[in-house]
Structures are given as structure tokens and as C-alpha cells.
VOBA-1610 file (N, C-alpha, C; in pm, whole numbers, padded with zeros to 5 digits, always signed):
BEGIN
Unk-02074+02755+00001Unk-02047+02671-00087Unk-01933+02670-00182Unk-01851+02574-00206Unk-01741+02572-00303Unk-01798+02597-00448Unk-01701+02683-00516Unk-01733+02714-00662Unk-01655+02593-00712Unk-01738+02552-00829Unk-01703+02428-00876Unk-01635+02461-01047Unk-01517+02400-01068Unk-01467+02446-01178Unk-01428+02314-01260Unk-01469+02303-01390Unk-01451+02191-01477Unk-01325+02219-01568Unk-01219+02127-01537Unk-01105+02114-01611Unk-01103+02029-01739Unk-01124+02091-01860Unk-01103+02014-01973Unk-00959+02009-02023Unk-00880+01915-02024Unk-00737+01922-02052Unk-00695+01789-02108Unk-00616+01776-02209Unk-00573+01635-02249Unk-00432+01597-02185Unk-00360+01683-02173Unk-00235+01654-02060Unk-00264+01641-01928Unk-00263+01515-01910Unk-00290+01467-01760Unk-00217+01530-01641Unk-00079+01547-01674Unk-00019+01602-01579Unk-00054+01770-01535Unk-00068+01815-01657Unk-00126+01962-01638Unk-00240+01967-01563Unk-00348+01887-01616Unk-00493+01889-01565Unk-00472+01846-01383Unk-00388+01745-01357Unk-00357+01724-01233Unk-00310+01825-01134Unk-00186+01918-01193Unk-00153+02036-01134Unk-00265+02135-01132Unk-00332+02159-01212Unk-00429+02255-01205Unk-00547+02202-01097Unk-00579+02088-01095Unk-00657+02037-00998Unk-00628+02067-00844Unk-00496+02022-00819Unk-00420+02028-00691Unk-00429+02183-00666Unk-00418+02277-00778Unk-00360+02410-00725Unk-00512+02466-00676Unk-00628+02430-00772Unk-00751+02480-00748Unk-00804+02449-00617Unk-00778+02315-00578Unk-00852+02255-00477Unk-00784+02314-00336Unk-00654+02326-00346Unk-00574+02411-00252Unk-00619+02548-00220Unk-00695+02622-00330Unk-00746+02755-00320Unk-00885+02755-00282Unk-00945+02625-00236Unk-01080+02593-00190Unk-01171+02551-00321Unk-01152+02558-00420Unk-01238+02515-00534Unk-01291+02383-00535Unk-01404+02357-00590Unk-01429+02194-00622Unk-01380+02192-00766Unk-01341+02056-00806Unk-01284+02040-00946Unk-01354+01913-00994Unk-01340+01915-01132Unk-01375+01798-01215Unk-01292+01794-01344Unk-01252+01681-01399Unk-01146+01675-01492Unk-01206+01580-01612Unk-01178+01644-01727Unk-01191+01558-01872Unk-01094+01561-01941Unk-01032+01475-02017Unk-00925+01453-02084Unk-00975+01462-02245Unk-01065+01470-02272Unk-01102+01458-02417Unk-01237+01568-02465Unk-01250+01606-02581Unk-01368+01691-02594Unk-01499+01649-02555Unk-01525+01529-02610Unk-01646+01458-02569Unk-01670+01440-02439Unk-01579+01387-02358Unk-01600+01347-02226Unk-01608+01498-02155Unk-01539+01591-02182Unk-01567+01736-02143Unk-01707+01779-02135Unk-01795+01764-02272Unk-01917+01765-02284Unk-01998+01710-02185Unk-01977+01575-02186Unk-02058+01498-02095Unk-02053+01520-01949Unk-01953+01557-01905Unk-01908+01595-01772Unk-01957+01736-01756Unk-01948+01840-01847Unk-02034+01961-01835Unk-02157+01944-01810Unk-02220+01860-01879Unk-02381+01846-01857Unk-02412+01763-01753Unk-02326+01698-01664Unk-02381+01619-01555Unk-02406+01680-01425Unk-02342+01840-01426Unk-02378+01890-01300Unk-02347+02055-01342Unk-02396+02147-01239Unk-02363+02288-01257Unk-02233+02316-01215Unk-02151+02391-01305Unk-02023+02427-01293Unk-02016+02597-01294Unk-01949+02643-01210Unk-01922+02778-01195Unk-01819+02839-01296Unk-01731+02765-01356Unk-01622+02801-01437Unk-01577+02687-01537Unk-01540+02706-01646Unk-01448+02596-01725Unk-01326+02643-01778Unk-01212+02559-01738Unk-01115+02587-01800Unk-01088+02475-01936Unk-01078+02551-02047Unk-01084+02465-02173Unk-00950+02451-02247Unk-00904+02369-02275Unk-00786+02333-02351Unk-00839+02354-02493Unk-00772+02403-02603Unk-00825+02424-02718Unk-00774+02294-02809Unk-00662+02251-02774Unk-00609+02120-02841Unk-00662+01989-02776Unk-00765+01961-02822Unk-00836+01838-02739Unk-00853+01704-02836Unk-00841+01564-02801Unk-00851+01466-02878Unk-01037+01438-02907Unk-01084+01392-03033Unk-01221+01379-03011Unk-01312+01478-03066Unk-01298+01611-03014Unk-01363+01732-03025Unk-01290+01834-02993Unk-01243+01937-03085Unk-01139+02040-03019Unk-01199+02149-02934Unk-01137+02224-02890Unk-01196+02315-02776Unk-01277+02423-02844Unk-01267+02472-02944Unk-01358+02559-03018Unk-01489+02499-03045Unk-01493+02369-03089Unk-01602+02303-03101Unk-01697+02296-02976Unk-01612+02235-02858Unk-01659+02211-02724Unk-01736+02338-02688Unk-01660+02446-02717Unk-01725+02581-02684Unk-01844+02635-02736Unk-01843+02606-02859Unk-01961+02618-02939Unk-02078+02546-02890Unk-02062+02422-02858Unk-02177+02340-02799Unk-02220+02380-02661Unk-02135+02432-02586Unk-02177+02474-02463Unk-02257+02618-02473Unk-02183+02696-02549Unk-02274+02853-02580Unk-02406+02843-02643Unk-02430+02717-02740Unk-02543+02686-02782Unk-02657+02677-02716Unk-02628+02620-02584Unk-02724+02591-02470Unk-02732+02672-02347Unk-02609+02733-02330Unk-02577+02805-02206Unk-02481+02910-02226Unk-02541+03036-02179Unk-02456+03158-02229Unk-02366+03232-02099Unk-02403+03173-01977Unk-02349+03251-01878Unk-02229+03195-01805Unk-02207+03074-01794Unk-02106+03006-01733Unk-01972+03047-01801Unk-01861+03101-01706Unk-01742+03161-01783Unk-01675+03048-01817Unk-01592+03076-01941Unk-01496+02977-01971Unk-01366+03043-02005Unk-01277+03007-01974Unk-01145+03051-02000Unk-01047+02939-02073Unk-01016+02993-02174Unk-00938+02904-02277Unk-00806+02887-02252Unk-00743+02759-02256Unk-00603+02721-02223Unk-00540+02667-02354Unk-00429+02755-02416Unk-00382+02721-02540Unk-00237+02741-02554Unk-00154+02656-02628Unk-00012+02683-02641Unk-00019+02734-02765Unk-00105+02757-02840Unk-00078+02832-02966Unk-00054+02979-02932Unk+00035+03069-03019Unk+00032+03201-03021Unk-00047+03245-03137Unk-00114+03157-03199Unk-00201+03222-03299Unk-00327+03304-03260Unk-00303+03437-03303Unk-00430+03522-03280Unk-00543+03476-03323Unk-00557+03437-03439Unk-00677+03386-03499Unk-00756+03275-03409Unk-00701+03187-03350Unk-00743+03100-03244Unk-00809+03184-03126Unk-00733+03268-03060Unk-00772+03335-02953Unk-00897+03417-03016Unk-00894+03493-03111Unk-01012+03582-03168Unk-01132+03464-03196Unk-01119+03373-03249Unk-01232+03291-03288Unk-01282+03222-03123Unk-01192+03188-03041Unk-01253+03169-02931Unk-01345+03283-02863Unk-01271+03404-02842Unk-01364+03502-02785Unk-01492+03544-02868Unk-01499+03516-03001Unk-01621+03547-03091Unk-01716+03434-03031Unk-01668+03317-02999Unk-01761+03206-02973Unk-01811+03223-02827Unk-01774+03318-02748Unk-01822+03339-02611Unk-01747+03332-02502Unk-01601+03285-02531Unk-01507+03278-02408Unk-01497+03392-02344Unk-01448+03376-02227Unk-01460+03515-02129Unk-01307+03567-02119Unk-01208+03482-02147Unk-01085+03523-02123Unk-01005+03396-02187Unk-00845+03407-02211Unk-00776+03285-02250Unk-00645+03295-02150Unk-00562+03227-02149Unk-00445+03200-02106Unk-00345+03106-02185Unk-00230+03167-02235Unk-00122+03077-02300Unk-00043+03009-02229Unk-00024+02900-02280Unk+00070+02800-02211Unk+00221+02840-02280Unk+00308+02823-02179Unk+00301+02789-02033Unk+00278+02912-01974Unk+00192+02892-01867Unk+00125+03018-01785Unk+00177+03008-01627Unk+00157+03103-01564Unk+00208+03123-01422Unk+00063+03105-01354Unk+00068+03007-01261Unk-00070+02964-01200Unk-00121+03075-01118Unk-00043+03179-01071Unk-00083+03281-01001Unk-00166+03357-01076Unk-00119+03389-01208Unk-00185+03461-01321Unk-00346+03406-01354Unk-00336+03274-01367Unk-00452+03214-01384Unk-00542+03218-01290Unk-00511+03192-01168Unk-00577+03201-01036Unk-00650+03345-01048Unk-00584+03444-01084Unk-00619+03575-01083Unk-00733+03600-01189Unk-00725+03560-01302Unk-00826+03544-01405Unk-00927+03475-01381Unk-00925+03371-01307Unk-01044+03283-01262Unk-01132+03357-01156Unk-01048+03432-01065Unk-01126+03499-00955Unk-01208+03634-01027Unk-01138+03684-01126Unk-01198+03795-01194Unk-01324+03763-01279Unk-01311+03630-01341Unk-01426+03577-01419Unk-01541+03559-01323Unk-01511+03483-01213Unk-01621+03452-01110Unk-01669+03584-01061Unk-01613+03686-01001Unk-01662+03789-00982Unk-01738+03841-01066Unk-01708+03879-01195Unk-01789+03925-01318Unk-01921+03860-01323Unk-01927+03719-01323Unk-02026+03637-01350Unk-02124+03652-01195Unk-02083+03657-01115Unk-02172+03680-00976Unk-02218+03803-00974Unk-02156+03902-01017Unk-02216+04038-01040Unk-02350+04062-01141Unk-02296+03984-01240Unk-02419+03984-01342Unk-02544+03928-01285Unk-02520+03823-01214Unk-02636+03733-01166Unk-02713+03819-01069Unk-02634+03886-00967Unk-02705+03962-00888Unk-02771+04075-00951Unk-02714+04153-01046Unk-02790+04278-01125Unk-02909+04232-01189Unk-02906+04108-01257Unk-03005+04079-01333Unk-03132+04038-01223Unk-03111+03958-01132Unk-03195+03949-01022Unk-03250+04058-00973Unk-03167+04144-00938Unk-03236+04276-00862Unk-03319+04359-00959Unk-03315+04314-01078Unk-03414+04406-01168Unk-03552+04331-01230Unk-03523+04191-01189Unk-03630+04121-01227Unk-03706+04070-01111Unk-03852+04113-01144Unk-03946+04069-01035Unk-04048+03969-01087Unk-04082+03875-00998Unk-04153+03740-01037Unk-04258+03736-00937Unk-04394+03689-00956Unk-04491+03645-00904Unk-04588+03554-00969Unk-04599+03428-00905Unk-04656+03314-00977Unk-04606+03300-01117Unk-04698+03346-01232Unk-04652+03333-01344Unk-04643+03488-01415Unk-04632+03581-01335Unk-04600+03704-01396Unk-04479+03781-01369Unk-04395+03837-01459Unk-04281+03877-01437Unk-04267+04019-01504Unk-04190+04103-01425Unk-04175+04227-01491Unk-04023+04261-01456Unk-03952+04341-01565Unk-03806+04372-01560Unk-03829+04542-01564Unk-03754+04576-01432Unk-03737+04735-01443Unk-03665+04789-01533Unk-03558+04721-01586Unk-03457+04797-01709Unk-03506+04796-01819Unk-03575+04680-01866Unk-03623+04631-02013Unk-03755+04707-02013Unk-03840+04714-01891Unk-03983+04727-01875Unk-04062+04635-01959Unk-04013+04519-01967Unk-04093+04396-02007Unk-04166+04334-01911Unk-04283+04318-01970Unk-04390+04252-01840Unk-04447+04132-01915Unk-04465+03999-01845Unk-04489+03903-01920Unk-04595+03827-01806Unk-04698+03747-01855Unk-04776+03643-01769Unk-04772+03537-01862Unk-04719+03431-01812Unk-04724+03278-01872Unk-04651+03317-02029Unk-04548+03371-02022Unk-04469+03401-02160Unk-04567+03478-02268Unk-04658+03539-02213Unk-04731+03641-02312Unk-04708+03771-02247Unk-04637+03864-02358Unk-04622+03999-02340Unk-04732+04088-02290Unk-04717+04162-02228Unk-04817+04260-02159Unk-04759+04416-02205Unk-04829+04501-02246Unk-04806+04637-02271Unk-04867+04743-02169Unk-04804+04795-02085Unk-04851+04886-01982Unk-04795+05014-02006Unk-04882+05105-01971Unk-04853+05240-01969Unk-04759+05286-01866Unk-04684+05385-01865Unk-04580+05414-01753Unk-04657+05419-01606Unk-04771+05458-01589Unk-04851+05459-01476Unk-04865+05322-01427Unk-04928+05249-01508Unk-04953+05115-01496Unk-04844+05029-01459Unk-04740+05059-01520Unk-04586+04980-01501Unk-04556+05023-01339Unk-04566+05141-01309Unk-04527+05193-01160Unk-04612+05111-01057Unk-04733+05105-01087Unk-04815+05055-01003Unk-04805+04917-01027Unk-04799+04841-01094Unk-04755+04686-01098Unk-04620+04682-01030Unk-04517+04760-01066Unk-04379+04728-00980Unk-04419+04744-00838Unk-04471+04839-00799Unk-04497+04853-00655Unk-04565+04747-00584Unk-04675+04693-00656Unk-04721+04543-00608Unk-04623+04434-00594Unk-04549+04436-00698Unk-04466+04318-00718Unk-04345+04338-00601Unk-04325+04463-00586Unk-04209+04465-00468Unk-04265+04425-00322Unk-04418+04430-00316Unk-04488+04393-00187Unk-04575+04293-00188Unk-04534+04172-00240Unk-04619+04054-00250Unk-04693+04013-00132Unk-04806+03966-00144Unk-04874+03919-00010Unk-04900+04047+00095Unk-04890+04132+00065Unk-04881+04256+00158Unk-05005+04343+00128Unk-05105+04353+00207Unk-05216+04451+00184Unk-05154+04594+00197Unk-05196+04657+00086Unk-05144+04802+00033Unk-05289+04872+00046Unk-05282+04996+00130Unk-05416+05079+00142Unk-05421+05157-00006Unk-05513+05207-00036Unk-05522+05323-00158Unk-05417+05433-00122Unk-05403+05474+00013Unk-05341+05598+00041Unk-05180+05561+00007Unk-05130+05428+00068Unk-05010+05387+00042Unk-04991+05382-00121Unk-05065+05321-00201Unk-05044+05309-00338Unk-05033+05453-00435Unk-05124+05558-00351Unk-05125+05665-00419Unk-05010+05735-00393Unk-04959+05732-00258Unk-04822+05798-00234Unk-04720+05743-00303Unk-04715+05627-00298Unk-04587+05534-00387Unk-04598+05568-00537Unk-04710+05573-00616Unk-04707+05563-00754Unk-04717+05699-00785Unk-04824+05799-00738Unk-04863+05919-00771Unk-04778+06039-00708Unk-04718+06003-00586Unk-04645+06094-00508Unk-04733+06155-00412Unk-04633+06206-00311Unk-04704+06279-00184Unk-04782+06397-00208Unk-04751+06457-00317Unk-04805+06577-00357Unk-04917+06587-00459Unk-04992+06449-00464Unk-05084+06446-00569Unk-05230+06486-00504Unk-05299+06568-00538Unk-05419+06627-00506Unk-05532+06574-00573Unk-05518+06504-00662Unk-05639+06451-00745Unk-05726+06372-00659Unk-05834+06288-00768Unk-05927+06222-00687Unk-05857+06092-00648Unk-05868+06062-00518Unk-05815+05907-00486Unk-05866+05783-00560Unk-05996+05794-00619Unk-06056+05692-00679Unk-05957+05665-00799Unk-05854+05741-00829Unk-05751+05702-00947Unk-05684+05570-00924Unk-05675+05539-00793Unk-05607+05397-00765Unk-05699+05285-00803Unk-05812+05305-00794Unk-05948+05190-00828Unk-05932+05176-00970Unk-05924+05312-01025Unk-05931+05301-01189Unk-05806+05229-01267Unk-05689+05234-01200Unk-05604+05215-01241Unk-05556+05051-01216Unk-05610+05032-01131Unk-05619+04877-01055Unk-05689+04793-01173Unk-05813+04857-01209Unk-05899+04801-01320Unk-05830+04778-01460Unk-05779+04877-01479Unk-05691+04893-01600Unk-05579+04764-01592Unk-05496+04769-01502Unk-05393+04649-01479Unk-05460+04515-01482Unk-05573+04492-01419Unk-05634+04373-01386Unk-05672+04321-01530Unk-05727+04416-01626Unk-05785+04378-01772Unk-05691+04323-01860Unk-05538+04354-01809Unk-05427+04332-01901Unk-05370+04202-01863Unk-05357+04202-01743Unk-05298+04090-01695Unk-05384+03938-01653Unk-05491+03976-01613Unk-05594+03871-01586Unk-05671+03820-01737Unk-05605+03755-01821Unk-05669+03752-01951Unk-05671+03571-01974Unk-05787+03541-02041Unk-05807+03395-02051Unk-05834+03296-01911Unk-05786+03202-01887Unk-05813+03123-01762Unk-05734+03151-01661Unk-05643+03254-01667Unk-05539+03281-01556Unk-05633+03361-01448Unk-05573+03298-01333Unk-05668+03351-01219Unk-05623+03535-01179Unk-05694+03563-01098Unk-05653+03732-01077Unk-05556+03718-00987Unk-05460+03808-00998Unk-05354+03810-00885Unk-05380+03940-00806Unk-05451+04020-00859Unk-05460+04171-00761Unk-05602+04124-00673Unk-05588+04103-00566Unk-05698+04079-00475Unk-05751+04207-00401Unk-05888+04245-00392Unk-05970+04343-00329Unk-05941+04319-00179Unk-05909+04424-00085Unk-05928+04382+00040Unk-06034+04497+00072Unk-06159+04441+00106Unk-06299+04548+00103Unk-06262+04646+00238Unk-06257+04777+00194Unk-06257+04885+00310Unk-06109+04917+00341Unk-06000+04827+00257Unk-05879+04873+00290Unk-05792+04899+00174Unk-05773+04813+00086Unk-05711+04865-00048Unk-05683+04708-00111Unk-05547+04681-00163Unk-05528+04569-00254Unk-05414+04504-00207Unk-05408+04388-00278Unk-05293+04279-00215Unk-05253+04209-00347Unk-05139+04192-00361Unk-05089+04095-00501Unk-05069+03979-00414Unk-05171+03873-00464Unk-05190+03745-00402Unk-05245+03632-00487Unk-05192+03512-00474Unk-05233+03410-00583Unk-05392+03380-00540Unk-05469+03376-00626Unk-05609+03343-00619Unk-05639+03173-00596Unk-05702+03162-00475Unk-05737+03000-00453Unk-05881+02970-00450Unk-05914+02896-00557Unk-06067+02875-00537Unk-06151+02983-00574Unk-06252+03000-00568Unk-06369+03094-00618Unk-06355+03222-00519
//
């Protein structure tokens, strides 16, 4: 799928040149020539990157950036400015811009900065997704060790966390007590195998609160499965 780039630039000739160059490189584009129109167009669809001129009629680029970052922090924004004033560049970066290019600029440099910003953005999304595990209304983040169910924070001990993580990595898959014991306690564990049942009870008490259905189902004679409860 084409990456979509929004060009917010009041100089129509520059905007058109940017559009042609970007489309030649395989990007999809949209154009707005004023600050208010840029915000409207930005909110009309999902954009992968924004090229934002600082000197815009109606609403200047810094104000547009401020409004974008007030509701959305991840879309890369590259500032386009004819100014050499360091204060404007610093202000833009402080407001959440990812990069800036001073006019007149070489198109090859701008394209390189766009590729870099898109790569960084894609990497951040992949890294975040790879550490976040979700099932129904339960979420667990490996790095922050935050566990929530329906936006309610849940405190788990380290062993409970490891048990819940393993279940989340294998949703709808029946796991035997031996499999859970090996994965969470290790192959060299020689204690009571009933420890799995004990910790399953601990975790259930913490995540199955109120009218929330049980997510950890018992498979009699086998083990447990992370599965949404349907009916009684």
C-alpha cells in the first residue's frame, strides 16, 4: 500500500512540484494551501507523514503542528521553512516536529529525510506491537509490565506475570500443566506440579473481577486455555 503524504504549503508552485516528485517516487499525496485547510484535510484521512510549511495564511505552521500533536503524537511531521531563524526551528522541534528542511532545498535531501522519518515511524510501531499482547479486554505490555483489563490496572507478581504472558502468547490453545510448568518455572523445577493450579487461581482472582467473564478456562484432565467465555 502506498504511503500517504500530506503537503501543507501555501506556495502553489512549490506544492505542485513536491506532489509530482513524491508521486513519481510512489507516494500518495494530498495538498492544502492554508493552515485551516491543512487541519481539515489532515483529519479527513490517515496520513503517514506531513510536510508542513511554517508560513501559512489563516493559521501558521506552528499552530497547525500544535493542534496535530494535541490529538496525535505518532505521525511524522517535517517542517518546511524559508526562515533561518533558529528559534522557529527549535520551537517546531519542541512542539513535536520530527525534522525540518530550510528553503530552498534539494529534493533529493527532502526525499532522504522523508524515507528516514517513515522508517523510524514504522520501526516504532513494530516495536510497540511486538511487546503489547491483547486478548478481548485484557492487555499486557512486556517492557512496561503493565497489565490492564477494561482499563483497570492489575498488579501481578513476577511469577503471575510470566504465567499470564505465556497464556497470552498462546490464545485459544490448550496448554497442559506440564507445558505451563516448563515454560514458567523451567525444566529443572522439581517442586509440586500443583503449583500451576495454585497460580492459575491467583491470576483468575485478579483478572476476573466484577461482571467480567473468566478468560482462563479449565480443560478437565488436560490443563488450561486462554479463551473467551461464551454463555454459562
